[in-house]
Steps between C-alpha positions, in 0.01 A plus 500: 500500500589134506350253748661172587280226634647222707311177532422355842692184402815708442459671838450163673817362336703805609372479860563124507855544371573771760367276779712208376816714492432633853438148630824365352696796640357434846601132484852574375576781746691386811308510827559807713748437780419589857685810607574676825438865418624661823651421837508720811542481875209619711597792724626382839619713790878462483751737657875506465757517221315262266140468384493125574644289781583130532267308728209741441194401293402692185204451264594466134219597260515385139260583218453247221306463177410133558307386809526131407873449572686529830760767570839392635694741719881493536768705665830549319721192508221275624456157346195370315288466814466877549349654811133473399244390245157663471200483268383840379155630584358776279842553340697525827718244679637569849768335708675568827875538471751499785843592357755233581820704458627853436675440165174462304445782252191372314189293557331332204156375397416278203214292365555168314584530130568872531819689439653717622429494868419832665734632766499764773810667641535475879741650754533263794670558832529291813152512647357499848136395496324724753154357429313785335823651361839394371833660583731453201864577575 
């Protein structure tokens, strides 16, 4: 049986080298980008041919992996101003959306320096806001 003895100086050098390599890798790696991980509309009482109606308010819930950057909300074809901006709390950002027209097929959410944006398909009809409900024709 052969025994190999390793000196404590050799072990310290190996640990030091591993720590140095890990530190350099951490400095060279690009920072993680903020990302919207999901987007969904909160259930709202809507009746009619479509699930969403113009002129009726809907809550858009977005989950993110970075609470330090705002979330920008857009509807399809909307310019850079979007319809809302919200800071996430505990990984969730919320905004109220009132669809502006019936030809929108997606809503989007994005955080700065992140790509791609996350989108949600929507089916919008002409809406009649009845207060606690929406009629979407």
